[in-house]
C-alpha positions, 0 to 999 in steps of 0.5 A: 319185657317178654318174660313179664308178658308171658307171666301176665298171660299165664295169670289171665289164662288161669283167672277163670279158675281162681275166680271160680274157687273164690266164688266157692269160698265166699257166701252167696250174695243177695242184694235185697233190703232188710228189716230195720231194728225197732223198739219192741215192748216186752210183751211183743218180745216175749210172744215172738220169743215163744213162737221162735222157741217152740222146737216142734218138728215140721211134720204136717198133721191133717184132720182127715185123709182127704186133707192129707191127699190135698197136701200131697198134691200141693207137695208134688206140684210145687216140687216140680216147679222148684226142681230147677232150684233144688235138684235133689228130691229129698232136699226139696221135699224137706224144704217144702214140708218145712215151708208148709209147716212154718207158714201155716204155723204163722198163719201165712199162705205158703205161696206168699212165703215161697214168693218172698223167698224167691225175691229175697234169696232165690232159694239159696240157703246161704245167701247173704245180703250187702247189709248182712241179712241171712238165709232163705228169708234174709233175716237180719242178725239183730233178730237172733239177739232180740229173740234167741241166743245171739248166734247169727250162724243159726240163721243158715239152719233151714227151719230156724231161718224159715221160722224166724222169717215167718214169725217176723212177717206175721209180726209185721202183718199184725203191726200193719193191721193185716195190710200185706202191702205195708207189712211186706215193705216193713219186712224189706225195710222199704215201708210205703214203697211199691217195688218190693211188695209188688215183686213178692206178690208177682213171685207169689203167683209162681207158687199158687197151686189149685187144689181140687176137692171133687169139683171144687177148688179147695180152701187151702186154709181148711187143710 
């Protein structure tokens, strides 16, 4: 009996180490909801596939020097806020540059995209939900089957995940005639319920940056 108690004591004393190793081996969990697979007409599928398939690198382009300086101000201010989540500067810069590029490519506000990422994955690249949604924007694997080559592992690639997420949210906004509340609910698989849209819109406020052009607040959509 004494021997068994000693053995059990040793196992319990090592448990924090075992559990820590297990956490390193398992995918990061996300408990957010997920999109629901819906019938899609061929024209919509073709349009979405085309949007996904454009392999252009996420390099922002600007009409003038002032617009570039405003972008750099946004990048610096947002980078400071994100430092707690992504400590490495190069990783943080690449992530934010890609968010900016993909958000604007889809006609979305980058603060909205960042708020959605905060709620969906808390900025964890390898987050996996209880229903299988993956990556920063918690994209469901069925989207890869519908619009890509079916390789769901690609959803852990940063630009791929951000592009899918932004294109899907744009699609839902179009489906809901621009109603952001309903589009966010559809993105989460909770259409018509307030909890998720309210959470994303609240998180969005953490990423809103006032860009000043002279004495005026810049219209970010003009950049």
